[in-house]
C-alpha positions, -999 to +999 in steps of 0.1 A: +794+900-434+788+869-413+816+852-394+823+830-424+837+861-440+843+870-476+854+835-487+819+820-480+796+823-510+764+821-489+777+847-465+783+869-495+747+863-507+733+871-472+753+903-472+740+913-507+775+912-522+766+883-545+732+883-563+707+856-557+670+852-565+656+855-530+623+840-520+623+845-482+641+862-454+637+869-417+661+877-388+673+840-387+676+829-423+674+837-460+662+815-488+669+818-525+665+797-556+692+772-564+710+783-596+711+747-608+678+733-595+667+697-595+633+711-605+620+747-607+613+760-572+644+742-556+654+766-528+683+768-504+676+781-469+707+793-451+712+808-416+722+845-418+752+838-396+779+815-407+775+779-394+792+752-414+770+722-403+738+715-385+759+705-355+774+740-355+740+757-354+734+772-319+705+754-301+685+787-298+684+789-337+675+752-344+637+758-337+634+790-357+655+777-386+635+745-389+602+764-386+614+783-417+623+750-434+587+738-427+572+771-440+592+769-472+584+733-478+547+741-476+552+773-497+570+755-524+543+728-526+515+754-527+533+778-551+542+751-576+512+729-572+535+700-562+525+667-549+550+669-521+585+681-513+620+668-506+640+684-478+677+676-474+708+688-458+744+676-461+770+680-434+805+684-450+803+654-474+786+665-506+782+700-491+793+721-520+793+753-499+806+749-464+777+769-449+747+751-434+719+750-460+686+731-464+675+721-498+637+724-503+627+707-536+592+704-550+583+668-560+557+652-582+548+616-585+569+599-612+591+630-616+621+607-623+641+615-591+656+583-580+683+575-555+709+601-548+722+607-583+701+636-596+705+655-628+706+693-624+687+715-648+688+752-654+657+774-655+645+778-691+647+815-688+651+843-663+614+850-666+607+814-655+630+819-625+612+852-616+578+836-619+588+808-595+603+834-572+571+854-570+549+823-566+570+812-536+571+846-520+533+848-523+529+814-508+552+823-479+531+854-472+499+835-474+511+807-451+527+828-424 
């Protein structure tokens, strides 16, 4: 388990102790579908090791981590035929899990996302979630 220990939900996901619908992993980070997505395909990318904020991420990991953010943003757009993407990161304030994570959200023109008060929606079914998972994994493989 990462240095965040057993109390960190994302460390538990990385360790495989808590299930998540994973879409990407490498030696630096892991991405999985948000369980309450803004839109289907909303992913969270987390560093494998526990770092609470972007400021805590060691400089040697910044480049590899953000290369993965870039890859996933492209993959989500391709996989879901999106017009674009939204990438965001909170540091402490509004950070529901105190483990660094980047939100990668597919966007469409006139999708209703305005300001910073966004309704969360569940996947219609587990099958929908698995279809989105497979589409993103395929796009990651294609774009690498």
